[in-house]
TORPA-4810 file (N, C-alpha, C, O; in nm, 3 decimals):
<nodes>
NODE_1_-5.913_6.984_3.677_-5.812_7.026_3.582_-5.698_7.091_3.658_-5.718_7.152_3.763_X
NODE_2_-5.579_7.076_3.602_-5.460_7.130_3.668_-5.373_7.202_3.566_-5.379_7.175_3.446_X
NODE_3_-5.292_7.293_3.618_-5.196_7.361_3.535_-5.074_7.269_3.521_-5.021_7.220_3.621_X
NODE_4_-5.031_7.247_3.399_-4.916_7.160_3.373_-4.793_7.242_3.339_-4.803_7.354_3.288_X
NODE_5_-4.678_7.185_3.366_-4.553_7.249_3.327_-4.542_7.245_3.175_-4.581_7.148_3.110_X
NODE_6_-4.486_7.353_3.120_-4.462_7.363_2.976_-4.314_7.337_2.953_-4.228_7.405_3.010_X
NODE_7_-4.284_7.239_2.868_-4.145_7.207_2.841_-4.084_7.310_2.746_-4.152_7.367_2.661_X
NODE_8_-3.955_7.331_2.764_-3.881_7.432_2.689_-3.796_7.363_2.583_-3.755_7.248_2.598_X
NODE_9_-3.770_7.437_2.475_-3.690_7.385_2.365_-3.568_7.308_2.416_-3.500_7.352_2.509_X
NODE_10_-3.542_7.195_2.355_-3.437_7.103_2.397_-3.494_6.975_2.453_-3.427_6.872_2.455_X
NODE_11_-3.619_6.981_2.499_-3.684_6.860_2.547_-3.714_6.769_2.428_-3.773_6.815_2.331_X
NODE_12_-3.675_6.642_2.434_-3.692_6.554_2.318_-3.836_6.548_2.265_-3.856_6.536_2.144_X
NODE_13_-3.936_6.556_2.352_-4.075_6.547_2.306_-4.112_6.660_2.210_-4.205_6.646_2.130_X
NODE_14_-4.041_6.772_2.217_-4.069_6.884_2.127_-4.004_6.867_1.990_-4.039_6.938_1.896_X
NODE_15_-3.912_6.775_1.979_-3.831_6.766_1.857_-3.850_6.633_1.784_-3.760_6.588_1.712_X
NODE_16_-3.966_6.571_1.802_-4.000_6.450_1.728_-4.149_6.453_1.695_-4.227_6.522_1.761_X
NODE_17_-4.185_6.379_1.594_-4.327_6.375_1.554_-4.411_6.309_1.663_-4.370_6.211_1.725_X
NODE_18_-4.529_6.366_1.686_-4.620_6.313_1.787_-4.689_6.187_1.736_-4.707_6.168_1.616_X
NODE_19_-4.728_6.103_1.829_-4.799_5.979_1.797_-4.949_6.008_1.784_-5.002_6.092_1.856_X
NODE_20_-5.016_5.939_1.693_-5.162_5.959_1.681_-5.234_5.919_1.810_-5.191_5.830_1.882_X
NODE_21_-5.345_5.986_1.835_-5.434_5.948_1.945_-5.515_5.829_1.895_-5.583_5.839_1.793_X
NODE_22_-5.507_5.718_1.965_-5.576_5.596_1.922_-5.717_5.590_1.980_-5.811_5.553_1.910_X
NODE_23_-5.731_5.626_2.107_-5.862_5.623_2.174_-5.887_5.756_2.243_-5.801_5.807_2.314_X
NODE_24_-6.003_5.811_2.221_-6.043_5.932_2.294_-6.115_5.884_2.419_-6.230_5.841_2.415_X
NODE_25_-6.042_5.892_2.530_-6.092_5.836_2.655_-6.081_5.941_2.766_-6.057_6.058_2.739_X
NODE_26_-6.099_5.899_2.890_-6.093_5.992_3.004_-5.956_6.057_3.015_-5.946_6.174_3.053_X
NODE_27_-5.849_5.984_2.984_-5.715_6.042_2.989_-5.705_6.160_2.892_-5.653_6.266_2.928_X
NODE_28_-5.755_6.141_2.769_-5.748_6.248_2.669_-5.836_6.365_2.711_-5.795_6.480_2.698_X
NODE_29_-5.955_6.338_2.763_-6.044_6.446_2.808_-5.979_6.527_2.920_-5.988_6.650_2.922_X
NODE_30_-5.915_6.458_3.014_-5.848_6.528_3.125_-5.728_6.607_3.074_-5.704_6.719_3.118_X
NODE_31_-5.652_6.548_2.981_-5.539_6.618_2.921_-5.585_6.746_2.854_-5.524_6.851_2.872_X
NODE_32_-5.692_6.739_2.777_-5.744_6.857_2.707_-5.787_6.964_2.808_-5.755_7.081_2.790_X
NODE_33_-5.858_6.926_2.913_-5.896_7.022_3.017_-5.773_7.088_3.078_-5.770_7.210_3.096_X
NODE_34_-5.672_7.007_3.109_-5.548_7.060_3.166_-5.479_7.155_3.068_-5.426_7.259_3.108_X
NODE_35_-5.480_7.119_2.940_-5.415_7.203_2.840_-5.484_7.338_2.826_-5.417_7.440_2.814_X
NODE_36_-5.619_7.340_2.827_-5.689_7.468_2.822_-5.654_7.553_2.944_-5.627_7.673_2.931_X
NODE_37_-5.653_7.493_3.063_-5.621_7.567_3.185_-5.478_7.621_3.180_-5.453_7.735_3.218_X
NODE_38_-5.385_7.539_3.133_-5.245_7.578_3.122_-5.228_7.691_3.022_-5.159_7.788_3.049_X
NODE_39_-5.291_7.677_2.905_-5.281_7.779_2.801_-5.336_7.913_2.850_-5.276_8.017_2.825_X
NODE_40_-5.448_7.909_2.918_-5.509_8.033_2.968_-5.421_8.098_3.074_-5.408_8.221_3.076_X
NODE_41_-5.360_8.019_3.160_-5.276_8.074_3.267_-5.146_8.130_3.211_-5.089_8.223_3.270_X
NODE_42_-5.097_8.076_3.097_-4.964_8.111_3.047_-4.942_8.261_3.018_-4.840_8.309_3.066_X
NODE_43_-5.018_8.337_2.950_-5.131_8.306_2.863_-5.084_8.277_2.720_-4.976_8.320_2.678_X
NODE_44_-5.167_8.202_2.648_-5.138_8.172_2.510_-5.267_8.158_2.432_-5.376_8.164_2.489_X
NODE_45_-5.255_8.138_2.301_-5.372_8.120_2.214_-5.377_7.979_2.157_-5.473_7.943_2.088_X
NODE_46_-5.275_7.900_2.184_-5.271_7.761_2.139_-5.171_7.685_2.223_-5.076_7.742_2.278_X
NODE_47_-5.192_7.554_2.233_-5.100_7.470_2.308_-5.111_7.328_2.253_-5.221_7.273_2.242_X
NODE_48_-4.997_7.269_2.220_-4.993_7.132_2.169_-4.953_7.037_2.280_-4.879_7.073_2.371_X
NODE_49_-5.003_6.915_2.272_-4.974_6.815_2.376_-4.824_6.796_2.401_-4.784_6.782_2.517_X
NODE_50_-4.738_6.794_2.297_-4.595_6.781_2.326_-4.541_6.891_2.417_-4.443_6.870_2.489_X
NODE_51_-4.603_7.008_2.415_-4.556_7.118_2.498_-4.579_7.093_2.647_-4.515_7.156_2.731_X
NODE_52_-4.669_7.001_2.680_-4.689_6.964_2.820_-4.634_6.823_2.845_-4.672_6.756_2.942_X
NODE_53_-4.545_6.779_2.756_-4.474_6.654_2.776_-4.545_6.529_2.728_-4.498_6.418_2.754_X
NODE_54_-4.656_6.545_2.658_-4.731_6.429_2.607_-4.710_6.417_2.457_-4.745_6.507_2.381_X
NODE_55_-4.653_6.305_2.414_-4.621_6.284_2.273_-4.745_6.235_2.197_-4.748_6.125_2.143_X
NODE_56_-4.847_6.321_2.194_-4.974_6.288_2.128_-5.012_6.396_2.029_-4.987_6.515_2.051_X
NODE_57_-5.075_6.355_1.918_-5.112_6.446_1.811_-5.244_6.516_1.841_-5.349_6.480_1.787_X
NODE_58_-5.236_6.616_1.928_-5.353_6.699_1.953_-5.309_6.835_2.002_-5.204_6.850_2.063_X
NODE_59_-5.392_6.935_1.973_-5.368_7.068_2.026_-5.499_7.136_2.058_-5.605_7.098_2.008_X
NODE_60_-5.491_7.238_2.144_-5.606_7.320_2.178_-5.578_7.463_2.132_-5.462_7.502_2.115_X
NODE_61_-5.684_7.538_2.111_-5.668_7.678_2.072_-5.785_7.758_2.127_-5.895_7.706_2.147_X
NODE_62_-5.759_7.885_2.152_-5.862_7.976_2.202_-5.817_8.118_2.170_-5.722_8.169_2.228_X
NODE_63_-5.888_8.180_2.077_-5.850_8.313_2.031_-5.977_8.391_1.996_-6.070_8.336_1.938_X
NODE_64_-5.979_8.519_2.031_-6.090_8.607_1.997_-6.043_8.701_1.888_-5.943_8.771_1.904_X
NODE_65_-6.115_8.703_1.774_-6.073_8.785_1.661_-6.117_8.931_1.679_-6.178_8.967_1.780_X
NODE_66_-6.084_9.013_1.581_-6.115_9.157_1.588_-6.264_9.187_1.591_-6.304_9.296_1.631_X
NODE_67_-6.346_9.091_1.549_-6.492_9.108_1.552_-6.553_9.045_1.678_-6.674_9.024_1.683_X
NODE_68_-6.470_9.017_1.778_-6.513_8.956_1.905_-6.573_8.817_1.890_-6.652_8.775_1.974_X
NODE_69_-6.536_8.746_1.783_-6.577_8.607_1.767_-6.472_8.518_1.830_-6.353_8.532_1.804_X
NODE_70_-6.518_8.426_1.914_-6.425_8.334_1.979_-6.406_8.209_1.894_-6.502_8.150_1.845_X
NODE_71_-6.280_8.172_1.878_-6.243_8.050_1.807_-6.176_7.961_1.910_-6.061_7.986_1.949_X
NODE_72_-6.247_7.860_1.955_-6.197_7.773_2.063_-6.225_7.628_2.026_-6.334_7.594_1.980_X
NODE_73_-6.124_7.543_2.046_-6.148_7.404_2.016_-6.028_7.317_2.044_-5.923_7.363_2.089_X
NODE_74_-6.047_7.191_2.017_-5.941_7.091_2.027_-5.933_7.021_1.892_-6.035_6.990_1.830_X
NODE_75_-5.812_6.996_1.847_-5.788_6.926_1.720_-5.708_6.800_1.750_-5.591_6.807_1.788_X
NODE_76_-5.771_6.686_1.732_-5.708_6.556_1.756_-5.673_6.494_1.622_-5.756_6.489_1.531_X
NODE_77_-5.549_6.445_1.609_-5.500_6.385_1.485_-5.529_6.473_1.363_-5.588_6.428_1.266_X
NODE_78_-5.487_6.600_1.370_-5.520_6.692_1.261_-5.437_6.671_1.135_-5.328_6.613_1.137_X
NODE_79_-5.493_6.719_1.025_-5.418_6.739_0.901_-5.438_6.885_0.864_-5.537_6.946_0.903_X
NODE_80_-5.344_6.939_0.790_-5.348_7.081_0.756_-5.307_7.099_0.611_-5.201_7.051_0.570_X
NODE_81_-5.390_7.167_0.535_-5.359_7.202_0.397_-5.343_7.353_0.393_-5.429_7.428_0.438_X
NODE_82_-5.230_7.399_0.337_-5.196_7.541_0.338_-5.187_7.597_0.198_-5.141_7.530_0.105_X
NODE_83_-5.230_7.722_0.183_-5.204_7.796_0.060_-5.054_7.824_0.051_-4.986_7.824_0.154_X
NODE_84_-5.003_7.849_-0.068_-4.860_7.884_-0.081_-4.827_8.011_-0.002_-4.912_8.098_0.018_X
NODE_85_-4.702_8.019_0.040_-4.655_8.138_0.110_-4.640_8.254_0.014_-4.605_8.235_-0.103_X
NODE_86_-4.666_8.374_0.062_-4.642_8.493_-0.017_-4.492_8.518_-0.025_-4.417_8.480_0.065_X
NODE_87_-4.450_8.580_-0.132_-4.309_8.613_-0.151_-4.291_8.761_-0.122_-4.376_8.842_-0.158_X
NODE_88_-4.182_8.794_-0.058_-4.152_8.934_-0.027_-4.094_8.946_0.111_-4.082_8.848_0.184_X
NODE_89_-4.058_9.069_0.148_-3.997_9.090_0.279_-4.098_9.066_0.392_-4.218_9.086_0.376_X
NODE_90_-4.044_9.023_0.507_-4.127_9.002_0.625_-4.178_9.136_0.678_-4.106_9.236_0.674_X
NODE_91_-4.299_9.137_0.726_-4.355_9.252_0.796_-4.336_9.224_0.945_-4.408_9.143_1.004_X
NODE_92_-4.239_9.290_1.006_-4.199_9.260_1.143_-4.317_9.263_1.239_-4.329_9.174_1.323_X
NODE_93_-4.403_9.360_1.229_-4.517_9.371_1.321_-4.626_9.269_1.293_-4.677_9.205_1.385_X
NODE_94_-4.661_9.252_1.167_-4.772_9.164_1.130_-4.738_9.015_1.139_-4.827_8.932_1.157_X
NODE_95_-4.610_8.982_1.126_-4.571_8.841_1.121_-4.492_8.798_1.245_-4.425_8.695_1.242_X
NODE_96_-4.501_8.875_1.351_-4.432_8.843_1.475_-4.500_8.726_1.545_-4.623_8.721_1.555_X
NODE_97_-4.421_8.632_1.591_-4.474_8.510_1.651_-4.393_8.476_1.776_-4.275_8.510_1.786_X
NODE_98_-4.458_8.411_1.870_-4.392_8.365_1.991_-4.435_8.222_2.020_-4.520_8.166_1.950_X
NODE_99_-4.374_8.162_2.123_-4.403_8.023_2.156_-4.383_8.001_2.304_-4.284_8.047_2.362_X
NODE_100_-4.476_7.932_2.366_-4.466_7.904_2.509_-4.350_7.811_2.542_-4.311_7.802_2.658_X
NODE_101_-4.295_7.742_2.442_-4.179_7.656_2.464_-4.047_7.727_2.434_-3.940_7.667_2.448_X
NODE_102_-4.054_7.851_2.393_-3.939_7.941_2.379_-3.984_8.072_2.446_-3.997_8.174_2.379_X
NODE_103_-4.009_8.067_2.576_-4.081_8.175_2.644_-4.009_8.310_2.641_-3.888_8.320_2.660_X
NODE_104_-4.091_8.413_2.616_-4.042_8.549_2.619_-3.978_8.598_2.491_-3.946_8.716_2.479_X
NODE_105_-3.957_8.511_2.395_-3.893_8.549_2.268_-3.999_8.561_2.158_-4.096_8.485_2.155_X
NODE_106_-3.978_8.656_2.069_-4.069_8.674_1.955_-3.987_8.713_1.832_-3.899_8.799_1.839_X
NODE_107_-4.020_8.648_1.720_-3.951_8.676_1.596_-4.052_8.668_1.481_-4.152_8.598_1.491_X
NODE_108_-4.026_8.741_1.372_-4.117_8.734_1.258_-4.096_8.607_1.176_-3.983_8.562_1.155_X
NODE_109_-4.206_8.552_1.131_-4.203_8.430_1.052_-4.315_8.434_0.949_-4.429_8.466_0.982_X
NODE_110_-4.282_8.402_0.827_-4.382_8.396_0.720_-4.465_8.269_0.736_-4.410_8.160_0.750_X
NODE_111_-4.595_8.285_0.735_-4.690_8.173_0.739_-4.788_8.190_0.625_-4.804_8.300_0.571_X
NODE_112_-4.853_8.083_0.589_-4.958_8.088_0.488_-5.075_8.169_0.543_-5.108_8.160_0.661_X
NODE_113_-5.136_8.248_0.456_-5.249_8.331_0.500_-5.378_8.250_0.514_-5.470_8.291_0.585_X
NODE_114_-5.387_8.135_0.446_-5.510_8.054_0.449_-5.475_7.908_0.463_-5.387_7.857_0.394_X
NODE_115_-5.547_7.840_0.553_-5.529_7.696_0.573_-5.664_7.629_0.589_-5.765_7.693_0.618_X
NODE_116_-5.663_7.498_0.570_-5.781_7.417_0.598_-5.737_7.308_0.695_-5.652_7.224_0.664_X
NODE_117_-5.797_7.312_0.815_-5.768_7.216_0.920_-5.878_7.111_0.922_-5.996_7.144_0.925_X
NODE_118_-5.839_6.986_0.922_-5.933_6.875_0.940_-5.883_6.795_1.060_-5.765_6.759_1.066_X
NODE_119_-5.973_6.768_1.154_-5.933_6.699_1.277_-6.055_6.631_1.337_-6.165_6.636_1.282_X
NODE_120_-6.032_6.568_1.451_-6.139_6.504_1.528_-6.155_6.581_1.658_-6.056_6.627_1.716_X
NODE_121_-6.280_6.596_1.705_-6.304_6.663_1.833_-6.312_6.559_1.944_-6.295_6.439_1.920_X
NODE_122_-6.338_6.604_2.066_-6.343_6.513_2.182_-6.456_6.411_2.173_-6.450_6.306_2.237_X
NODE_123_-6.558_6.441_2.096_-6.669_6.348_2.079_-6.642_6.245_1.970_-6.725_6.158_1.943_X
NODE_124_-6.525_6.254_1.907_-6.488_6.159_1.804_-6.540_6.195_1.666_-6.534_6.114_1.574_X
NODE_125_-6.593_6.317_1.652_-6.646_6.362_1.524_-6.542_6.440_1.446_-6.473_6.526_1.501_X
NODE_126_-6.532_6.411_1.317_-6.441_6.485_1.231_-6.502_6.620_1.197_-6.623_6.632_1.176_X
NODE_127_-6.416_6.723_1.191_-6.461_6.856_1.152_-6.355_6.920_1.063_-6.239_6.879_1.062_X
NODE_128_-6.396_7.021_0.989_-6.306_7.096_0.903_-6.328_7.244_0.928_-6.441_7.290_0.939_X
NODE_129_-6.218_7.318_0.938_-6.222_7.463_0.956_-6.133_7.527_0.852_-6.015_7.491_0.840_X
NODE_130_-6.187_7.621_0.777_-6.105_7.704_0.689_-6.071_7.829_0.767_-6.160_7.899_0.816_X
NODE_131_-5.942_7.859_0.778_-5.898_7.973_0.858_-5.807_8.063_0.777_-5.730_8.018_0.692_X
NODE_132_-5.818_8.191_0.805_-5.730_8.290_0.744_-5.666_8.374_0.855_-5.707_8.370_0.971_X
NODE_133_-5.565_8.451_0.816_-5.504_8.546_0.908_-5.445_8.482_1.032_-5.374_8.381_1.025_X
NODE_134_-5.475_8.543_1.147_-5.414_8.499_1.272_-5.455_8.357_1.310_-5.372_8.282_1.361_X
NODE_135_-5.580_8.319_1.287_-5.623_8.183_1.319_-5.546_8.082_1.233_-5.509_7.975_1.282_X
NODE_136_-5.521_8.114_1.108_-5.440_8.027_1.022_-5.299_8.015_1.079_-5.241_7.906_1.075_X
NODE_137_-5.245_8.124_1.130_-5.112_8.121_1.192_-5.111_8.030_1.315_-5.019_7.951_1.333_X
NODE_138_-5.214_8.041_1.399_-5.223_7.957_1.518_-5.224_7.810_1.478_-5.150_7.729_1.534_X
NODE_139_-5.308_7.775_1.381_-5.316_7.636_1.338_-5.182_7.585_1.286_-5.141_7.473_1.319_X
NODE_140_-5.112_7.665_1.206_-4.983_7.624_1.152_-4.880_7.605_1.263_-4.803_7.509_1.263_X
NODE_141_-4.879_7.698_1.358_-4.785_7.692_1.470_-4.806_7.564_1.551_-4.711_7.492_1.580_X
NODE_142_-4.932_7.536_1.588_-4.961_7.419_1.670_-4.940_7.290_1.592_-4.890_7.191_1.646_X
NODE_143_-4.978_7.289_1.465_-4.957_7.171_1.382_-4.807_7.139_1.370_-4.768_7.023_1.374_X
NODE_144_-4.725_7.243_1.356_-4.580_7.222_1.352_-4.532_7.149_1.477_-4.446_7.061_1.469_X
NODE_145_-4.587_7.185_1.594_-4.547_7.116_1.717_-4.570_6.965_1.705_-4.491_6.886_1.757_X
NODE_146_-4.675_6.927_1.637_-4.706_6.784_1.623_-4.610_6.715_1.526_-4.599_6.592_1.525_X
NODE_147_-4.540_6.793_1.446_-4.439_6.740_1.355_-4.299_6.742_1.417_-4.203_6.694_1.358_X
NODE_148_-4.289_6.799_1.538_-4.159_6.812_1.604_-4.082_6.935_1.560_-3.959_6.940_1.571_X
NODE_149_-4.155_7.036_1.511_-4.092_7.158_1.461_-4.137_7.276_1.548_-4.257_7.296_1.571_X
NODE_150_-4.041_7.354_1.596_-4.071_7.479_1.666_-4.062_7.593_1.566_-3.992_7.584_1.465_X
NODE_151_-4.133_7.701_1.595_-4.132_7.813_1.501_-3.991_7.866_1.479_-3.959_7.913_1.370_X
NODE_152_-3.905_7.860_1.583_-3.768_7.909_1.567_-3.689_7.824_1.467_-3.590_7.870_1.410_X
NODE_153_-3.732_7.699_1.445_-3.668_7.614_1.344_-3.695_7.662_1.203_-3.622_7.627_1.110_X
NODE_154_-3.799_7.743_1.185_-3.839_7.790_1.052_-3.791_7.933_1.022_-3.813_7.983_0.912_X
NODE_155_-3.727_7.998_1.117_-3.688_8.137_1.099_-3.582_8.151_0.991_-3.500_8.061_0.969_X
NODE_156_-3.584_8.265_0.924_-3.484_8.297_0.821_-3.387_8.403_0.876_-3.410_8.463_0.981_X
NODE_157_-3.280_8.423_0.802_-3.177_8.520_0.840_-3.236_8.660_0.846_-3.313_8.697_0.758_X
NODE_158_-3.202_8.739_0.946_-3.108_8.720_1.057_-3.174_8.665_1.183_-3.108_8.646_1.285_X
NODE_159_-3.304_8.639_1.176_-3.378_8.600_1.296_-3.342_8.460_1.345_-3.353_8.432_1.464_X
NODE_160_-3.299_8.373_1.254_-3.257_8.239_1.297_-3.139_8.248_1.392_-3.134_8.177_1.493_X
NODE_161_-3.043_8.334_1.361_-2.924_8.351_1.446_-2.964_8.416_1.579_-2.916_8.375_1.684_X
NODE_162_-3.051_8.515_1.573_-3.097_8.581_1.696_-3.167_8.482_1.789_-3.150_8.486_1.911_X
NODE_163_-3.246_8.392_1.731_-3.316_8.291_1.813_-3.217_8.194_1.875_-3.228_8.163_1.994_X
NODE_164_-3.121_8.148_1.798_-3.018_8.059_1.852_-2.943_8.125_1.967_-2.916_8.062_2.069_X
NODE_165_-2.909_8.253_1.950_-2.839_8.326_2.056_-2.926_8.339_2.180_-2.877_8.323_2.292_X
NODE_166_-3.056_8.367_2.162_-3.148_8.382_2.276_-3.162_8.250_2.351_-3.163_8.249_2.475_X
NODE_167_-3.173_8.139_2.278_-3.184_8.007_2.341_-3.056_7.977_2.419_-3.062_7.929_2.532_X
NODE_168_-2.942_8.006_2.360_-2.813_7.981_2.425_-2.796_8.068_2.550_-2.755_8.020_2.655_X
NODE_169_-2.828_8.197_2.537_-2.815_8.289_2.650_-2.908_8.253_2.766_-2.878_8.282_2.881_X
NODE_170_-3.021_8.192_2.735_-3.117_8.153_2.839_-3.079_8.020_2.904_-3.138_7.981_3.005_X
NODE_171_-2.981_7.952_2.846_-2.939_7.823_2.900_-3.033_7.709_2.863_-3.033_7.604_2.927_X
NODE_172_-3.113_7.731_2.757_-3.205_7.628_2.712_-3.137_7.538_2.609_-3.018_7.552_2.581_X
NODE_173_-3.215_7.446_2.554_-3.163_7.357_2.452_-3.122_7.223_2.507_-3.073_7.137_2.433_X
NODE_174_-3.141_7.202_2.636_-3.108_7.076_2.701_-3.237_7.009_2.750_-3.333_7.080_2.782_X
NODE_175_-3.241_6.878_2.756_-3.360_6.810_2.808_-3.387_6.846_2.954_-3.296_6.879_3.030_X
NODE_176_-3.513_6.839_2.990_-3.552_6.853_3.130_-3.588_6.993_3.176_-3.615_7.013_3.294_X
NODE_177_-3.591_7.090_3.087_-3.624_7.226_3.127_-3.772_7.253_3.103_-3.827_7.213_3.000_X
NODE_178_-3.835_7.321_3.198_-3.977_7.354_3.186_-4.008_7.475_3.272_-3.924_7.522_3.349_X
NODE_179_-4.129_7.525_3.257_-4.177_7.634_3.342_-4.323_7.611_3.372_-4.394_7.546_3.295_X
NODE_180_-4.369_7.664_3.484_-4.506_7.645_3.526_-4.578_7.780_3.524_-4.546_7.868_3.603_X
NODE_181_-4.677_7.796_3.434_-4.753_7.920_3.432_-4.818_7.948_3.568_-4.876_7.860_3.631_X
NODE_182_-4.805_8.072_3.610_-4.859_8.112_3.740_-4.755_8.105_3.850_-4.770_8.169_3.954_X
NODE_183_-4.650_8.026_3.830_-4.542_8.018_3.928_-4.417_8.088_3.875_-4.358_8.170_3.944_X
NODE_184_-4.379_8.055_3.753_-4.259_8.112_3.695_-4.295_8.236_3.615_-4.402_8.243_3.554_X
NODE_185_-4.208_8.333_3.615_-4.234_8.459_3.548_-4.183_8.454_3.404_-4.094_8.530_3.366_X
NODE_186_-4.240_8.365_3.325_-4.204_8.350_3.184_-4.332_8.352_3.103_-4.437_8.311_3.152_X
NODE_187_-4.325_8.399_2.982_-4.439_8.387_2.890_-4.388_8.382_2.749_-4.279_8.429_2.719_X
NODE_188_-4.470_8.322_2.660_-4.429_8.302_2.522_-4.488_8.397_2.428_-4.461_8.390_2.308_X
</nodes>
């Protein structure tokens, strides 16, 4: 397994829908291993294939909840069903989100508190996970990547403007930009 470069906003692969995985083969198994290694080195709690330049509908996740339960897996060709969003003001601390493809920036974003993820694992078996709280947020964030949507695309005023300014000030938004966890001093 190897650490892969993470592409930064502006790379075309981040801004288009991912293609379904047709065959779960050695290439996919190696990609998943590389993605876990890259995510851990970054560090992050989720990573979608488009973020490492692969236009494929899969993501990995690894998060330990407040009860020390580890939630780790790979979701291939996922679907996601979400509860409606709550209405009201954003809670800056509780709804703060970041992204390895917009490294170092964090903004609050409303997400559904409960989701149901259905996907295929590396063995080709379908599974379903009902998630709430932070795990639900992780699933929504990574699933958005497979739709070609970054979390900054979903921000509301005034955070949408702040994100645009941060991307512009960093010189991002153009194709070909990336960073390598462990080499570059960036994190999401």
